[in-house]
N, C-alpha and C positions, 0 to 999 in steps of 0.2 A: 215456811212461814215464821217459825220460831227464830231461825237464823237471821231472817230479814229484820225482825223486831229487835233482836239483840244488837245487831249492827246499827240499827237506827238509834237505839238508846246510847250506844257508844259514841256515835257521831254527835248526838245532842249533848252529851257530857263534855266532849271536846269543845263544842261551840260555847258551852257555859264557861268552861275554864278559860278559853280565849277571851271571852267577854270580861270575865273577872280580872284577868291579867291586864287587859287594856285599860281598865278603869281604876283599879284599887292598889296594885302593888307598886311601891316606890322604886324598886330596882329597874323598872322599865325606863326611868329617866336616863339611864346609861346607854340605852339602845338608840340607834339612829331613827329618824322619822320613817325611813323606808322599812326598817324592821318592825316598827310599831304598826305600820299600815299593813304589812304582810300578815301579822298576827290577827288583825281585825278581819282581813279578807279570808284568812283561813277559817276563823270562827264562823263567819257568815256562810261560807261555802259548806262547812260541815253541818251547820244548822239547817240549811236548805236541803242538803242531801238527806239528813236524818228525817226531816218532815216528809220528804218525797218517799223515802223507803217505808215510813210508817203508814202512809196513806195509800201506797201502791197496792193494787190487787194482785194476788198470785195468779199465775196462768191456770185456767181450769176452774177458778172459783166462780160460783154462780153470782150473777149480778143481782143486786137487790131490786125488787119491783117497786115502782112508784105507787103511792097511795091511790092516785087517780089515773090508772093506766088505760082506762077505756074498756076494760074487760067486762065480762058478765058478772053480775052481782047476785 
């Protein structure tokens, strides 16, 4: 679980850096449109993978019970 969270944080940091690179740094003017697009897609993919890893349940982890699961009170 810890390794999964660390990897998720690393991917989210990569996504943040890619977002910052694509919007703020002037040296990207020297890159081609294809390279700029690749940076944006890399950032989006890392962000989605990071969120997926953060929210993914570990195998064998108990599932949370719903508040109104129809059980006895």
